[in-house]
ZADO-1210 file (C-alpha; in nm, 4 decimals, padded with zeros to 6 digits):
<atoms>
<atom x="14.2536" y="17.3511" z="-08.7241" code="MET" pos="1"/>
<atom x="14.3749" y="17.0290" z="-08.5705" code="SER" pos="2"/>
<atom x="14.7481" y="16.9686" z="-08.4716" code="PHE" pos="3"/>
<atom x="14.7721" y="16.7211" z="-08.7071" code="GLN" pos="4"/>
<atom x="14.6971" y="16.8986" z="-08.9901" code="ARG" pos="5"/>
<atom x="14.9316" y="17.1762" z="-08.9048" code="GLN" pos="6"/>
<atom x="15.2060" y="16.9378" z="-08.9532" code="LEU" pos="7"/>
<atom x="15.3804" y="16.8650" z="-09.2640" code="PRO" pos="8"/>
<atom x="15.3675" y="16.4936" z="-09.3789" code="VAL" pos="9"/>
<atom x="15.7131" y="16.4105" z="-09.2729" code="ALA" pos="10"/>
<atom x="15.6350" y="16.5414" z="-08.8832" code="ALA" pos="11"/>
<atom x="15.3185" y="16.3546" z="-08.9072" code="ARG" pos="12"/>
<atom x="15.4911" y="16.0174" z="-08.9969" code="PHE" pos="13"/>
<atom x="15.7629" y="16.0420" z="-08.7390" code="LEU" pos="14"/>
<atom x="15.4895" y="16.1337" z="-08.4530" code="TRP" pos="15"/>
<atom x="15.2958" y="15.8081" z="-08.5744" code="ALA" pos="16"/>
<atom x="15.5883" y="15.6362" z="-08.5410" code="ILE" pos="17"/>
<atom x="15.7124" y="15.7900" z="-08.2071" code="PHE" pos="18"/>
<atom x="15.3472" y="15.7032" z="-08.0535" code="PHE" pos="19"/>
<atom x="15.2996" y="15.3196" z="-08.2014" code="VAL" pos="20"/>
<atom x="15.6430" y="15.2747" z="-08.0801" code="SER" pos="21"/>
<atom x="15.5574" y="15.4585" z="-07.7013" code="PHE" pos="22"/>
<atom x="15.2550" y="15.2581" z="-07.6580" code="CYS" pos="23"/>
<atom x="15.4206" y="14.9188" z="-07.7772" code="LEU" pos="24"/>
<atom x="15.6597" y="15.0274" z="-07.5403" code="LEU" pos="25"/>
<atom x="15.4211" y="15.0983" z="-07.2351" code="ASP" pos="26"/>
<atom x="15.2309" y="14.7368" z="-07.3083" code="SER" pos="27"/>
<atom x="15.5294" y="14.5282" z="-07.2528" code="THR" pos="28"/>
<atom x="15.6919" y="14.6383" z="-06.9602" code="LEU" pos="29"/>
<atom x="15.6827" y="14.2832" z="-06.8155" code="ALA" pos="30"/>
<atom x="16.0224" y="14.1071" z="-06.7939" code="THR" pos="31"/>
<atom x="16.0649" y="13.7627" z="-06.7293" code="LYS" pos="32"/>
<atom x="16.2949" y="13.7075" z="-06.4414" code="ILE" pos="33"/>
<atom x="16.3803" y="13.3616" z="-06.4465" code="ARG" pos="34"/>
<atom x="16.1667" y="13.0084" z="-06.4428" code="GLY" pos="35"/>
<atom x="15.9396" y="12.9197" z="-06.1505" code="GLY" pos="36"/>
<atom x="15.6324" y="12.9535" z="-05.9814" code="SER" pos="37"/>
<atom x="15.5208" y="13.1200" z="-05.6595" code="ASP" pos="38"/>
<atom x="15.7250" y="13.4295" z="-05.6454" code="PRO" pos="39"/>
<atom x="15.7824" y="13.5855" z="-05.3018" code="THR" pos="40"/>
<atom x="16.0270" y="13.8982" z="-05.2824" code="VAL" pos="41"/>
<atom x="16.0956" y="14.1616" z="-04.9899" code="ILE" pos="42"/>
<atom x="16.2871" y="14.4576" z="-05.0143" code="LYS" pos="43"/>
<atom x="16.5250" y="14.5443" z="-04.7070" code="VAL" pos="44"/>
<atom x="16.6866" y="14.9006" z="-04.7471" code="GLY" pos="45"/>
<atom x="16.8241" y="14.9016" z="-05.1076" code="ALA" pos="46"/>
<atom x="16.8133" y="14.4966" z="-05.1431" code="THR" pos="47"/>
<atom x="16.5579" y="14.2414" z="-05.2798" code="TYR" pos="48"/>
<atom x="16.5007" y="13.9196" z="-05.1308" code="TYR" pos="49"/>
<atom x="16.3572" y="13.6250" z="-05.3187" code="SER" pos="50"/>
<atom x="16.2959" y="13.2944" z="-05.1556" code="ALA" pos="51"/>
<atom x="16.2024" y="12.9842" z="-05.3787" code="GLU" pos="52"/>
<atom x="16.1797" y="12.5917" z="-05.3434" code="SER" pos="53"/>
<atom x="16.2982" y="12.3124" z="-05.5244" code="ASP" pos="54"/>
<atom x="16.0548" y="12.0748" z="-05.3749" code="GLY" pos="55"/>
<atom x="16.2976" y="11.9386" z="-05.0795" code="ALA" pos="56"/>
<atom x="16.5090" y="12.2748" z="-04.9913" code="ALA" pos="57"/>
<atom x="16.4369" y="12.6794" z="-04.9546" code="ILE" pos="58"/>
<atom x="16.6860" y="12.8918" z="-05.1165" code="TYR" pos="59"/>
<atom x="16.7082" y="13.2878" z="-05.0926" code="VAL" pos="60"/>
<atom x="16.8438" y="13.5285" z="-05.3232" code="ARG" pos="61"/>
<atom x="16.9605" y="13.8618" z="-05.3076" code="ALA" pos="62"/>
<atom x="16.9974" y="14.1454" z="-05.6111" code="ALA" pos="63"/>
<atom x="16.9693" y="14.5185" z="-05.6201" code="SER" pos="64"/>
<atom x="16.7069" y="14.5065" z="-05.8581" code="SER" pos="65"/>
<atom x="16.3933" y="14.2666" z="-05.9397" code="LEU" pos="66"/>
<atom x="16.5007" y="14.1653" z="-06.2757" code="GLU" pos="67"/>
<atom x="16.8763" y="14.0774" z="-06.1311" code="GLY" pos="68"/>
<atom x="16.6729" y="13.7769" z="-05.9040" code="LEU" pos="69"/>
<atom x="16.7108" y="13.6223" z="-06.2147" code="GLY" pos="70"/>
<atom x="17.0582" y="13.6990" z="-06.2943" code="SER" pos="71"/>
<atom x="17.2484" y="13.3640" z="-06.3964" code="ALA" pos="72"/>
<atom x="17.5538" y="13.4749" z="-06.1680" code="ASN" pos="73"/>
<atom x="17.3702" y="13.5412" z="-05.8854" code="ILE" pos="74"/>
<atom x="17.4229" y="13.3411" z="-05.5583" code="GLN" pos="75"/>
<atom x="17.1498" y="13.1061" z="-05.4716" code="ARG" pos="76"/>
<atom x="17.1712" y="13.0529" z="-05.0879" code="GLN" pos="77"/>
<atom x="17.0033" y="12.7116" z="-04.9108" code="LYS" pos="78"/>
<atom x="16.8383" y="12.8220" z="-04.5840" code="VAL" pos="79"/>
<atom x="16.6620" y="12.5093" z="-04.4798" code="TRP" pos="80"/>
<atom x="16.6629" y="12.1571" z="-04.6089" code="SER" pos="81"/>
<atom x="16.3636" y="11.8951" z="-04.5382" code="ASP" pos="82"/>
<atom x="16.5567" y="11.6500" z="-04.3038" code="THR" pos="83"/>
<atom x="16.3137" y="11.5216" z="-04.1422" code="ALA" pos="84"/>
<atom x="16.1000" y="11.3894" z="-04.4704" code="GLY" pos="85"/>
<atom x="15.8073" y="11.6183" z="-04.4662" code="LEU" pos="86"/>
<atom x="15.7036" y="11.5684" z="-04.8138" code="GLY" pos="87"/>
<atom x="15.6816" y="11.8101" z="-05.0725" code="ASP" pos="88"/>
<atom x="15.8051" y="12.1874" z="-05.0310" code="VAL" pos="89"/>
<atom x="15.5726" y="12.4594" z="-05.1790" code="TRP" pos="90"/>
<atom x="15.5533" y="12.8242" z="-05.2095" code="ALA" pos="91"/>
<atom x="15.7897" y="12.9558" z="-04.9270" code="PRO" pos="92"/>
<atom x="15.6883" y="13.3567" z="-04.8150" code="GLU" pos="93"/>
<atom x="15.8733" y="13.5887" z="-04.7008" code="MET" pos="94"/>
<atom x="15.8308" y="13.8569" z="-04.4517" code="THR" pos="95"/>
<atom x="15.9668" y="14.0518" z="-04.1324" code="THR" pos="96"/>
<atom x="15.8392" y="14.1150" z="-03.8004" code="ASP" pos="97"/>
<atom x="16.0293" y="14.3180" z="-03.5205" code="LEU" pos="98"/>
<atom x="16.3717" y="14.2644" z="-03.7209" code="GLY" pos="99"/>
<atom x="16.3691" y="13.9318" z="-03.7734" code="ARG" pos="100"/>
<atom x="16.3151" y="13.7436" z="-04.1117" code="THR" pos="101"/>
<atom x="16.0187" y="13.4820" z="-04.1439" code="PHE" pos="102"/>
<atom x="15.9582" y="13.2200" z="-04.4061" code="ILE" pos="103"/>
<atom x="15.6170" y="13.0527" z="-04.4179" code="HIS" pos="104"/>
<atom x="15.5794" y="12.7273" z="-04.6190" code="PHE" pos="105"/>
<atom x="15.3742" y="12.4162" z="-04.6624" code="SER" pos="106"/>
<atom x="15.5346" y="12.0670" z="-04.6832" code="ALA" pos="107"/>
<atom x="15.3548" y="11.7164" z="-04.7009" code="GLY" pos="108"/>
<atom x="15.2517" y="11.5394" z="-04.9081" code="ARG" pos="109"/>
<atom x="14.8500" y="11.4734" z="-05.0445" code="ASP" pos="110"/>
<atom x="14.6382" y="11.5253" z="-04.7904" code="ALA" pos="111"/>
<atom x="14.9223" y="11.5845" z="-04.5310" code="ALA" pos="112"/>
<atom x="15.0351" y="11.9423" z="-04.6479" code="HIS" pos="113"/>
<atom x="15.0611" y="12.1815" z="-04.3482" code="ARG" pos="114"/>
<atom x="15.2214" y="12.5190" z="-04.2872" code="MET" pos="115"/>
<atom x="15.5905" y="12.5467" z="-04.1238" code="TYR" pos="116"/>
<atom x="15.7620" y="12.8489" z="-04.0304" code="VAL" pos="117"/>
<atom x="16.1400" y="12.9363" z="-03.9930" code="ILE" pos="118"/>
<atom x="16.3190" y="13.2377" z="-03.9139" code="ASP" pos="119"/>
<atom x="16.6502" y="13.4127" z="-03.9158" code="ALA" pos="120"/>
<atom x="16.7999" y="13.7244" z="-03.8064" code="ALA" pos="121"/>
<atom x="16.8191" y="13.8306" z="-04.1361" code="SER" pos="122"/>
<atom x="16.7171" y="13.7525" z="-04.4927" code="PRO" pos="123"/>
<atom x="17.0345" y="13.5801" z="-04.5776" code="GLN" pos="124"/>
<atom x="17.0917" y="13.4478" z="-04.2024" code="GLY" pos="125"/>
<atom x="17.0814" y="13.1445" z="-04.0487" code="THR" pos="126"/>
<atom x="16.7399" y="13.0142" z="-04.0111" code="TYR" pos="127"/>
<atom x="16.6073" y="12.7553" z="-03.7234" code="SER" pos="128"/>
<atom x="16.5232" y="12.4342" z="-03.8052" code="THR" pos="129"/>
<atom x="16.1307" y="12.5226" z="-03.8327" code="GLY" pos="130"/>
<atom x="15.8168" y="12.4372" z="-03.6758" code="SER" pos="131"/>
<atom x="15.4768" y="12.3288" z="-03.7699" code="LYS" pos="132"/>
<atom x="15.2255" y="12.6268" z="-03.7608" code="LEU" pos="133"/>
<atom x="14.9562" y="12.4961" z="-03.5201" code="ALA" pos="134"/>
<atom x="14.6502" y="12.6518" z="-03.7341" code="LEU" pos="135"/>
<atom x="14.3104" y="12.6072" z="-03.5681" code="PRO" pos="136"/>
<atom x="14.1381" y="12.2709" z="-03.7147" code="ASN" pos="137"/>
<atom x="14.4727" y="12.1415" z="-03.8275" code="ASP" pos="138"/>
<atom x="14.3509" y="12.0940" z="-04.2119" code="GLN" pos="139"/>
<atom x="14.5521" y="12.0642" z="-04.5170" code="TRP" pos="140"/>
<atom x="14.6883" y="12.3879" z="-04.5514" code="ALA" pos="141"/>
<atom x="14.9165" y="12.5679" z="-04.8293" code="ILE" pos="142"/>
<atom x="15.0009" y="12.9608" z="-04.9586" code="ASP" pos="143"/>
<atom x="14.9858" y="13.0924" z="-04.6271" code="GLY" pos="144"/>
<atom x="15.1266" y="13.4701" z="-04.5690" code="THR" pos="145"/>
<atom x="15.1384" y="13.6756" z="-04.2339" code="PHE" pos="146"/>
<atom x="15.0577" y="14.0404" z="-04.1832" code="PHE" pos="147"/>
<atom x="14.9949" y="14.2850" z="-03.9049" code="VAL" pos="148"/>
<atom x="14.7119" y="14.5115" z="-03.9692" code="PHE" pos="149"/>
<atom x="14.5891" y="14.7710" z="-03.6998" code="GLU" pos="150"/>
<atom x="14.7988" y="14.6544" z="-03.4724" code="GLY" pos="151"/>
<atom x="14.7067" y="14.3094" z="-03.4850" code="LYS" pos="152"/>
<atom x="14.8590" y="13.9733" z="-03.6656" code="GLY" pos="153"/>
<atom x="14.6819" y="13.8082" z="-03.8927" code="TRP" pos="154"/>
<atom x="14.7603" y="13.4559" z="-04.0645" code="PHE" pos="155"/>
<atom x="14.5640" y="13.3816" z="-04.4436" code="VAL" pos="156"/>
<atom x="14.6034" y="13.0894" z="-04.5908" code="TRP" pos="157"/>
<atom x="14.4422" y="12.8078" z="-04.8804" code="SER" pos="158"/>
<atom x="14.3064" y="12.5152" z="-04.7050" code="GLY" pos="159"/>
<atom x="14.0200" y="12.2337" z="-04.7180" code="TRP" pos="160"/>
<atom x="13.7647" y="12.2268" z="-04.4955" code="GLU" pos="161"/>
<atom x="13.7930" y="11.8668" z="-04.3717" code="SER" pos="162"/>
<atom x="14.0130" y="11.6010" z="-04.4627" code="ALA" pos="163"/>
<atom x="13.7267" y="11.4511" z="-04.6487" code="THR" pos="164"/>
<atom x="13.6172" y="11.7538" z="-04.8319" code="LYS" pos="165"/>
<atom x="13.9307" y="11.8193" z="-05.0876" code="ASN" pos="166"/>
<atom x="13.7110" y="11.9431" z="-05.3687" code="THR" pos="167"/>
<atom x="13.7534" y="12.3247" z="-05.2681" code="GLU" pos="168"/>
<atom x="14.0366" y="12.5260" z="-05.1674" code="GLN" pos="169"/>
<atom x="13.9230" y="12.8495" z="-04.9622" code="SER" pos="170"/>
<atom x="14.0827" y="13.1139" z="-04.8172" code="LEU" pos="171"/>
<atom x="14.0725" y="13.1271" z="-04.4259" code="TYR" pos="172"/>
<atom x="14.2058" y="13.3700" z="-04.1475" code="ILE" pos="173"/>
<atom x="14.3210" y="13.3606" z="-03.8461" code="CYS" pos="174"/>
<atom x="14.4733" y="13.6104" z="-03.5451" code="ARG" pos="175"/>
<atom x="14.8144" y="13.5606" z="-03.4854" code="MET" pos="176"/>
<atom x="15.0101" y="13.6351" z="-03.1549" code="ASP" pos="177"/>
<atom x="15.3318" y="13.6257" z="-03.3377" code="SER" pos="178"/>
<atom x="15.4570" y="13.4765" z="-03.6810" code="PRO" pos="179"/>
<atom x="15.4772" y="13.1576" z="-03.5135" code="SER" pos="180"/>
<atom x="15.1645" y="13.1427" z="-03.2814" code="LYS" pos="181"/>
<atom x="14.8351" y="13.1112" z="-03.4076" code="PRO" pos="182"/>
<atom x="14.5444" y="13.1552" z="-03.1789" code="ILE" pos="183"/>
<atom x="14.1853" y="13.1556" z="-03.1634" code="GLY" pos="184"/>
<atom x="13.9802" y="13.0292" z="-03.4516" code="ALA" pos="185"/>
<atom x="14.0081" y="12.9931" z="-03.8104" code="ARG" pos="186"/>
<atom x="13.7382" y="13.1661" z="-04.0189" code="TYR" pos="187"/>
<atom x="13.6430" y="13.1407" z="-04.4265" code="ILE" pos="188"/>
<atom x="13.7073" y="13.4857" z="-04.6110" code="ILE" pos="189"/>
<atom x="13.6366" y="13.3548" z="-04.9637" code="SER" pos="190"/>
<atom x="13.5340" y="13.0401" z="-05.1735" code="GLN" pos="191"/>
<atom x="13.4708" y="13.0016" z="-05.5144" code="ALA" pos="192"/>
<atom x="13.1614" y="13.0801" z="-05.5842" code="ARG" pos="193"/>
<atom x="13.1375" y="13.3097" z="-05.8747" code="GLU" pos="194"/>
<atom x="13.1121" y="13.1621" z="-06.2246" code="THR" pos="195"/>
<atom x="13.3944" y="13.3544" z="-06.3326" code="TRP" pos="196"/>
<atom x="13.5974" y="13.1134" z="-06.0774" code="GLU" pos="197"/>
<atom x="13.4616" y="12.7792" z="-06.1817" code="GLN" pos="198"/>
<atom x="13.5106" y="12.5224" z="-06.4181" code="GLY" pos="199"/>
<atom x="13.8449" y="12.3524" z="-06.2522" code="ASP" pos="200"/>
<atom x="13.8029" y="12.0786" z="-05.9855" code="SER" pos="201"/>
<atom x="13.8845" y="12.1070" z="-05.7343" code="PRO" pos="202"/>
<atom x="13.7583" y="12.4912" z="-05.6877" code="LEU" pos="203"/>
<atom x="14.0392" y="12.7182" z="-05.6343" code="VAL" pos="204"/>
<atom x="14.1399" y="13.0076" z="-05.4298" code="ASN" pos="205"/>
<atom x="14.4727" y="13.0132" z="-05.3458" code="GLU" pos="206"/>
<atom x="14.7932" y="13.2402" z="-05.2988" code="GLY" pos="207"/>
<atom x="14.6679" y="13.5207" z="-05.0500" code="PRO" pos="208"/>
<atom x="14.8832" y="13.8505" z="-05.0825" code="GLU" pos="209"/>
<atom x="14.8082" y="14.1262" z="-04.8316" code="ALA" pos="210"/>
<atom x="14.8031" y="14.4971" z="-04.9044" code="ILE" pos="211"/>
<atom x="14.6593" y="14.8346" z="-04.7670" code="VAL" pos="212"/>
<atom x="14.5569" y="15.1223" z="-05.0160" code="ASP" pos="213"/>
<atom x="14.6033" y="15.4386" z="-04.9965" code="PRO" pos="214"/>
<atom x="14.2310" y="15.4479" z="-04.7962" code="ASN" pos="215"/>
<atom x="14.3761" y="15.2323" z="-04.5166" code="GLY" pos="216"/>
<atom x="14.1510" y="14.9449" z="-04.6597" code="GLN" pos="217"/>
<atom x="14.2921" y="14.6117" z="-04.6277" code="LEU" pos="218"/>
<atom x="14.3134" y="14.3895" z="-04.9524" code="HIS" pos="219"/>
<atom x="14.3752" y="14.0229" z="-05.0130" code="ILE" pos="220"/>
<atom x="14.4932" y="13.9925" z="-05.4006" code="VAL" pos="221"/>
<atom x="14.4313" y="13.6104" z="-05.4392" code="TYR" pos="222"/>
<atom x="14.4625" y="13.3588" z="-05.7271" code="SER" pos="223"/>
<atom x="14.1725" y="13.2058" z="-05.9023" code="ALA" pos="224"/>
<atom x="14.1134" y="12.8998" z="-06.0725" code="ASN" pos="225"/>
<atom x="14.3463" y="12.6124" z="-06.1199" code="GLY" pos="226"/>
<atom x="14.7092" y="12.6737" z="-06.1344" code="SER" pos="227"/>
<atom x="14.7407" y="12.3740" z="-06.3729" code="TRP" pos="228"/>
<atom x="14.5791" y="12.5728" z="-06.6471" code="GLY" pos="229"/>
<atom x="14.5498" y="12.9517" z="-06.8504" code="SER" pos="230"/>
<atom x="14.2347" y="13.0255" z="-06.6679" code="ARG" pos="231"/>
<atom x="14.4656" y="13.1107" z="-06.3589" code="TYR" pos="232"/>
<atom x="14.4241" y="13.4610" z="-06.2604" code="CYS" pos="233"/>
<atom x="14.4329" y="13.7432" z="-05.9731" code="LEU" pos="234"/>
<atom x="14.0802" y="13.8951" z="-05.8070" code="ALA" pos="235"/>
<atom x="14.0524" y="14.0960" z="-05.5100" code="ASP" pos="236"/>
<atom x="13.8943" y="14.1030" z="-05.1751" code="LEU" pos="237"/>
<atom x="13.8588" y="14.4515" z="-05.0264" code="ARG" pos="238"/>
<atom x="13.7610" y="14.4925" z="-04.6446" code="LEU" pos="239"/>
<atom x="13.5190" y="14.7441" z="-04.5971" code="ARG" pos="240"/>
<atom x="13.6695" y="15.0131" z="-04.3853" code="LYS" pos="241"/>
<atom x="13.6320" y="14.9472" z="-03.9847" code="GLY" pos="242"/>
<atom x="13.5371" y="14.6132" z="-04.1226" code="GLY" pos="243"/>
<atom x="13.6244" y="14.2855" z="-03.8988" code="ASP" pos="244"/>
<atom x="13.8630" y="14.0779" z="-04.1162" code="PRO" pos="245"/>
<atom x="13.7245" y="13.7255" z="-03.9610" code="THR" pos="246"/>
<atom x="13.3791" y="13.8154" z="-04.0697" code="ASN" pos="247"/>
<atom x="13.3410" y="13.7120" z="-04.4370" code="VAL" pos="248"/>
<atom x="13.0301" y="13.9304" z="-04.4940" code="TRP" pos="249"/>
<atom x="13.2811" y="14.2359" z="-04.4322" code="ASP" pos="250"/>
<atom x="13.4940" y="14.1409" z="-04.7355" code="TRP" pos="251"/>
<atom x="13.3831" y="14.2347" z="-05.0762" code="TYR" pos="252"/>
<atom x="13.5036" y="14.0328" z="-05.3668" code="LYS" pos="253"/>
<atom x="13.5697" y="14.1974" z="-05.7698" code="SER" pos="254"/>
<atom x="13.3503" y="14.1244" z="-06.0256" code="ASN" pos="255"/>
<atom x="13.5525" y="13.9239" z="-06.2158" code="GLY" pos="256"/>
<atom x="13.9544" y="13.8706" z="-06.2575" code="CYS" pos="257"/>
<atom x="14.1460" y="14.1828" z="-06.2471" code="LEU" pos="258"/>
<atom x="14.4545" y="14.0356" z="-06.4149" code="PHE" pos="259"/>
<atom x="14.3969" y="13.7218" z="-06.6514" code="GLY" pos="260"/>
<atom x="14.4714" y="13.6019" z="-07.0009" code="SER" pos="261"/>
<atom x="14.0508" y="13.5239" z="-07.0508" code="HIS" pos="262"/>
<atom x="13.8499" y="13.8159" z="-07.1297" code="GLN" pos="263"/>
<atom x="13.5156" y="13.6541" z="-07.0505" code="ASP" pos="264"/>
<atom x="13.6543" y="13.6145" z="-06.6912" code="ARG" pos="265"/>
<atom x="13.7787" y="13.9619" z="-06.6827" code="MET" pos="266"/>
<atom x="13.5570" y="14.2304" z="-06.4395" code="MET" pos="267"/>
<atom x="13.3896" y="14.4910" z="-06.6918" code="LYS" pos="268"/>
<atom x="13.6348" y="14.7573" z="-06.7711" code="GLY" pos="269"/>
<atom x="13.9330" y="14.5485" z="-06.7245" code="TRP" pos="270"/>
<atom x="14.1270" y="14.3658" z="-07.0304" code="ASP" pos="271"/>
<atom x="14.3150" y="14.0336" z="-07.0695" code="ALA" pos="272"/>
<atom x="14.6395" y="13.9932" z="-07.1192" code="THR" pos="273"/>
<atom x="14.8393" y="14.0368" z="-07.4574" code="LEU" pos="274"/>
<atom x="15.1942" y="13.8630" z="-07.3947" code="TYR" pos="275"/>
<atom x="15.1682" y="13.5950" z="-07.1157" code="VAL" pos="276"/>
<atom x="14.8798" y="13.3303" z="-07.0057" code="ASP" pos="277"/>
<atom x="14.7280" y="13.2698" z="-06.6635" code="GLY" pos="278"/>
<atom x="14.9015" y="13.5328" z="-06.4650" code="PRO" pos="279"/>
<atom x="14.8917" y="13.4396" z="-06.1033" code="GLY" pos="280"/>
<atom x="15.0503" y="13.3904" z="-05.7535" code="HIS" pos="281"/>
<atom x="15.2088" y="13.7055" z="-05.7279" code="HIS" pos="282"/>
<atom x="15.4266" y="13.9086" z="-05.4931" code="THR" pos="283"/>
<atom x="15.3899" y="14.2891" z="-05.4180" code="PHE" pos="284"/>
<atom x="15.7730" y="14.3056" z="-05.3178" code="ALA" pos="285"/>
<atom x="15.6707" y="14.5306" z="-04.9986" code="LEU" pos="286"/>
<atom x="15.9459" y="14.6829" z="-04.7768" code="ALA" pos="287"/>
<atom x="15.9745" y="14.4054" z="-04.5579" code="GLY" pos="288"/>
<atom x="15.6854" y="14.2392" z="-04.6630" code="GLY" pos="289"/>
<atom x="15.5050" y="14.5118" z="-04.4424" code="ASP" pos="290"/>
<atom x="15.1512" y="14.5680" z="-04.5487" code="VAL" pos="291"/>
<atom x="15.2388" y="14.8917" z="-04.3221" code="ASN" pos="292"/>
<atom x="15.4731" y="15.0168" z="-04.5832" code="GLN" pos="293"/>
<atom x="15.2040" y="14.9570" z="-04.8514" code="SER" pos="294"/>
<atom x="15.2800" y="15.2128" z="-05.1738" code="PRO" pos="295"/>
<atom x="15.0392" y="15.4686" z="-05.2546" code="ALA" pos="296"/>
<atom x="15.0416" y="15.7808" z="-05.4963" code="GLY" pos="297"/>
<atom x="14.9597" y="15.7334" z="-05.8686" code="THR" pos="298"/>
<atom x="15.2591" y="15.6178" z="-06.0393" code="ASN" pos="299"/>
<atom x="15.3006" y="15.2439" z="-06.1562" code="ARG" pos="300"/>
<atom x="15.4081" y="15.0220" z="-05.8820" code="ILE" pos="301"/>
<atom x="15.6218" y="14.7057" z="-05.9843" code="PRO" pos="302"/>
<atom x="15.5188" y="14.3553" z="-05.8368" code="PHE" pos="303"/>
<atom x="15.6297" y="14.0519" z="-05.9346" code="VAL" pos="304"/>
<atom x="15.3800" y="13.6812" z="-06.0982" code="PHE" pos="305"/>
<atom x="15.4397" y="13.3757" z="-06.2559" code="HIS" pos="306"/>
<atom x="15.2869" y="13.3355" z="-06.5700" code="ALA" pos="307"/>
<atom x="15.3456" y="13.1013" z="-06.9007" code="VAL" pos="308"/>
<atom x="15.4446" y="13.3009" z="-07.2613" code="ASP" pos="309"/>
<atom x="15.1512" y="13.3092" z="-07.4568" code="LYS" pos="310"/>
<atom x="15.1896" y="13.0566" z="-07.7356" code="GLY" pos="311"/>
<atom x="15.3738" y="12.8305" z="-07.5184" code="THR" pos="312"/>
<atom x="15.2095" y="12.5230" z="-07.3580" code="PRO" pos="313"/>
<atom x="15.0517" y="12.5741" z="-07.0355" code="TYR" pos="314"/>
<atom x="15.1851" y="12.3613" z="-06.7807" code="SER" pos="315"/>
<atom x="15.3703" y="12.3924" z="-06.4401" code="TRP" pos="316"/>
<atom x="15.7278" y="12.3173" z="-06.6180" code="ALA" pos="317"/>
<atom x="15.6707" y="12.6259" z="-06.8575" code="ASN" pos="318"/>
<atom x="15.5893" y="12.8537" z="-06.5876" code="ARG" pos="319"/>
<atom x="15.8267" y="13.1758" z="-06.4723" code="ALA" pos="320"/>
<atom x="15.8466" y="13.4767" z="-06.2835" code="TRP" pos="321"/>
<atom x="15.7929" y="13.8029" z="-06.4282" code="TYR" pos="322"/>
<atom x="15.7678" y="14.1717" z="-06.3203" code="THR" pos="323"/>
<atom x="15.4779" y="14.3935" z="-06.4085" code="GLY" pos="324"/>
<atom x="15.3255" y="14.6985" z="-06.2841" code="THR" pos="325"/>
<atom x="14.9925" y="14.8151" z="-06.1120" code="PHE" pos="326"/>
<atom x="14.8331" y="15.1257" z="-06.0172" code="VAL" pos="327"/>
<atom x="14.5938" y="15.2392" z="-05.7290" code="TRP" pos="328"/>
<atom x="14.2059" y="15.2320" z="-05.9451" code="TRP" pos="329"/>
<atom x="13.9858" y="15.4616" z="-05.7426" code="SER" pos="330"/>
<atom x="13.6354" y="15.4654" z="-05.6685" code="LYS" pos="331"/>
<atom x="13.5418" y="15.1123" z="-05.8002" code="THR" pos="332"/>
<atom x="13.2475" y="14.9108" z="-05.6809" code="THR" pos="333"/>
<atom x="13.2411" y="14.5524" z="-05.6241" code="TYR" pos="334"/>
<atom x="12.8736" y="14.4286" z="-05.5531" code="SER" pos="335"/>
<atom x="12.6877" y="14.1149" z="-05.4659" code="ARG" pos="336"/>
<atom x="12.3669" y="13.9505" z="-05.4002" code="GLN" pos="337"/>
<atom x="12.1356" y="13.7936" z="-05.1848" code="ASN" pos="338"/>
<atom x="12.3790" y="13.8116" z="-04.8718" code="VAL" pos="339"/>
<atom x="12.4068" y="13.9956" z="-04.5441" code="PRO" pos="340"/>
<atom x="12.5228" y="14.3320" z="-04.5570" code="GLY" pos="341"/>
<atom x="12.5488" y="14.6134" z="-04.7879" code="ASP" pos="342"/>
<atom x="12.5427" y="14.4828" z="-05.1675" code="THR" pos="343"/>
<atom x="12.7679" y="14.6582" z="-05.2936" code="SER" pos="344"/>
<atom x="13.1202" y="14.8818" z="-05.1614" code="ASN" pos="345"/>
<atom x="13.3266" y="15.1626" z="-05.3509" code="THR" pos="346"/>
<atom x="13.6814" y="15.1811" z="-05.2887" code="GLY" pos="347"/>
<atom x="14.0477" y="15.1357" z="-05.4476" code="TYR" pos="348"/>
<atom x="14.1030" y="14.8299" z="-05.7015" code="SER" pos="349"/>
<atom x="14.3776" y="14.7685" z="-05.8846" code="PHE" pos="350"/>
<atom x="14.4935" y="14.7882" z="-06.2727" code="LYS" pos="351"/>
<atom x="14.7684" y="14.5175" z="-06.3499" code="PHE" pos="352"/>
<atom x="14.9651" y="14.5715" z="-06.6501" code="PHE" pos="353"/>
<atom x="15.2066" y="14.3115" z="-06.8283" code="GLU" pos="354"/>
</atoms>
């Protein structure tokens, strides 16, 4: 005899209400933090710090929770202003290195966008006036992020191949001697070549964020498709164990979006979002922004992304920051064809939740 048949009718009714309520609660975990786009959050001690741009200046907030970063009473401290007239200031990215806080951001107009960096002794300290990052090839560049992996510094950004080829934003990587000093050449690690990341012009891979999985493998979770439409989504690049970050064929790409609102673009076994459209350009809110402190375990892990409420016209003006969660998803195979190296790689991936 089943458990349900042993319960009286009233008890079965109450159990059904509880079960449905639990499922609804579980599937609506996302909380809108505030209006805006391109979130970046780090955690230092018990405090969360975020950075944002109004197009001409950079501000830092501090709160005891992710949701608190959107409080109406929170202080927004201006840490840098574009006094040199560089142009539009986009997507500041916070991290720390050797006890100092660094914010990388892009600034410029049209084809002149380049990466810049400022630093301070603490997240809300007095920042340097800033300097242009001397990236190799000196081409259009946005959404850069610095990290240290296996003892070496790296920088990944979204850029153009050349000043005359701006029909595609690809992901590039280079070595870093420090958060402010690139060294060596740039190497391409991802292009929008899959059907699920095509259909927009220009083709877009952007918003890269680094994290290390419980197996010690490096991931670059990035945003695919144009940020001006609801096809915007999160996808994953996983570096094979022992792989060379500068070798494009050592990176394996997820076979579809892992977090998006169009089911036909999702990786098989992954479901589209129910409550938001076009989720993308996220932050893992790592301790110190340090990939070497990436969270492990089997529990849900908080992260922050931007999206538009489902049912609301999709536009840049309607984007907002949301909290969500993810879990490490083991034994996930990414496959590919007609390229050098192994045709598949199995390891950790992500299940993202609203």
